C-alpha positions in Angstrom: 3.4 -8.8 -15.1 7.2 -8.9 -15.5 7.5 -5.7 -13.1 5.4 -6.8 -10.4 8.1 -9.7 -10.5 11.1 -7.4 -10.3 9.3 -5.0 -7.8 8.0 -8.2 -5.2 11.4 -10.1 -5.1 13.4 -6.4 -4.0 10.2 -6.5 -2.1 10.9 -10.0 -0.3 14.8 -8.8 -0.4 15.9 -12.2 -3.0 18.5 -11.8 -5.8 17.6 -13.3 -9.1 19.4 -16.3 -8.0 17.7 -16.4 -4.8 14.0 -16.3 -6.4 14.8 -18.6 -9.1 16.4 -21.2 -7.3 12.9 -21.3 -5.3 10.7 -21.5 -7.8 13.1 -23.9 -9.4 13.8 -22.7 -12.8 17.3 -20.6 -13.8 18.0 -17.2 -13.1 18.4 -16.8 -17.1 15.0 -18.3 -17.2 13.7 -15.4 -14.8 15.5 -12.7 -15.9 13.5 -12.8 -19.3 10.2 -13.0 -16.5 11.2 -10.2 -15.1 11.9 -8.0 -18.6 8.8 -9.6 -20.3 10.6 -11.7 -23.2 9.1 -14.4 -21.6 5.7 -15.2 -20.0 5.1 -17.9 -16.9 3.2 -21.0 -17.4 0.3 -20.9 -15.2 2.3 -23.5 -12.7 5.3 -21.4 -12.4 3.3 -18.3 -11.7 2.0 -20.1 -8.5 5.0 -21.0 -7.6 6.2 -17.7 -7.9 3.8 -16.0 -6.1 4.2 -18.5 -3.2 7.8 -17.9 -2.8 7.0 -14.5 -3.0 4.6 -15.1 -0.4 1.4 -13.0 -2.3 -1.7 -14.1 -3.9 -1.0 -15.1 -7.4 -3.2 -12.4 -8.2 -1.0 -9.8 -7.3 1.3 -10.7 -9.9 -0.9 -10.2 -12.8 -3.4 -6.7 -11.3 -2.3 -3.8 -13.8 -2.6 -2.0 -9.8 -0.2 -0.4 -8.2 0.4 -1.7 -4.8 -1.1 0.5 -2.0 1.9 -0.6 0.0 4.3 0.7 -2.7 2.8 3.9 -3.3 2.3 6.2 0.2 0.7 10.0 0.3 0.7 11.5 3.3 -0.8 14.9 3.7 0.6 18.0 5.5 -2.8 17.4 7.6 -2.7 13.7 7.9 0.8 13.5 9.6 0.8 11.8 13.1 2.1 13.6 16.4 4.5 11.6 17.8 6.5 11.5 21.5 5.2 13.5 24.0 6.4 17.2 22.9 3.2 19.5 24.3 5.0 21.5 26.2 6.1 25.1 24.7 9.9 24.1 25.6 9.3 20.3 24.1 10.7 19.0 20.3 7.3 18.5 18.0 7.6 15.0 16.0 5.4 14.2 13.1 5.5 10.8 11.7 5.1 10.8 7.5 4.1 7.4 6.1 3.6 5.7 10.0 1.4 3.0 7.9 3.8 1.3 5.9 5.9 -1.4 7.3 9.2 -2.7 7.2 10.5 0.7 5.3 14.2 1.5 5.3 14.1 5.6 6.2 12.2 6.8 8.6 10.8 10.0 7.8 9.0 12.3 9.6 9.0 16.0 10.7 10.7 17.9 13.7 9.5 21.2 14.9 12.7 21.9 17.7 12.4 24.2 20.6 13.2 27.9 20.6 14.5 28.1 24.2 18.8 27.2 24.7 17.4 26.1 28.5 15.1 23.2 27.0 18.4 21.7 25.0 17.3 17.7 25.0 20.0 15.8 25.4 22.5 14.6 23.3 20.7 11.5 21.3 22.4 9.1 19.5 21.8 6.1 17.4 22.6 2.9 14.9 21.9 4.5 11.3 22.6 7.9 9.6 20.3 10.4 9.3 19.4 13.5 7.5 17.9 17.0 8.2 16.3 19.1 5.4 15.1 23.2 6.9 11.9 23.9 4.9 11.0 26.7 7.5 13.1 28.8 9.8 16.7 28.4 11.5 18.1 25.6 13.4 21.7 24.5 15.3 21.7 20.9 15.0 24.6 20.6 17.7 27.6 17.7 17.6 29.9 17.6 21.2 32.4 19.2 18.8 30.9 21.3 16.3 27.9 23.2 16.1 25.9 23.7 12.2 23.9 26.4 11.4 20.9 25.7 9.4 18.4 28.1 7.7 15.3 27.4 4.8 16.9 25.1 2.3 19.6 24.0 4.0 20.5 20.1 4.8 22.9 18.1 5.6 24.0 14.4 6.2 25.3 12.9 9.4 26.5 9.2 10.9 23.5 9.2 13.5 26.2 7.5 15.7 27.5 10.9 16.4 25.8 12.5 19.7 23.4 15.3 18.7 20.6 17.6 19.2 19.0 20.5 17.5 17.5 23.2 18.8 15.0 26.0 16.5 16.8 29.4 16.1 15.1 33.2 15.6 11.7 33.3 17.9 9.8 30.4 16.3 10.3 26.6 15.8 11.7 25.5 12.7 10.0 22.5 10.3 12.6 20.1 9.8 12.6 17.5 7.6 14.4 14.6 9.4 14.9 11.3 7.1 16.9 8.4 9.2 18.0 4.9 7.6 18.4 2.3 10.0 19.3 -1.6 8.8 17.7 -3.4 11.7 19.0 -7.1 12.9 15.3 -7.2 13.6 11.2 -6.3 13.5 11.7 -4.6 16.8 15.0 -2.4 16.1 12.9 -1.4 13.0 12.5 2.0 14.3 15.4 4.5 15.8 15.3 6.5 18.4 14.1 10.0 18.0 16.4 12.3 17.6 
């Protein structure tokens, strides 16, 4: 139960002090519960479950929460966006079934035709690109970065940017966007 309380507290973005106040216990006592040094009474466990918005059974279950670990096989990626033409960027979502995540991972297959270069895009947050297969160019207004297999780049995604494949076939690029949303409607950033 100890690690489960800590995980659920962090998932709810609560500090130790905030959860202790909601439950009506001291920070010191709650810390002991989280470290497995103290077992809460049934009354306290019910209050913890209520404060964490879960059924009390989840606090005592040995099973790993399905929403805490998500495996997506290569053939289970979710097609995203309209990219169906030969000059379009194709996107495949990863972990799209998870809600309230802070990172948005997906595979990108940028076009190879320079004439089909997408417009520059920018959005709030940070972005990480890792070239899995092929070669690609990540272009900023003032700089172009050439990337090969195994290369990666991390940047502030407020910088206007666009990506295209080089070398004759679409590259496979893992993209992870981190955006601290202001609310649920703002959670999915614009794709690059």
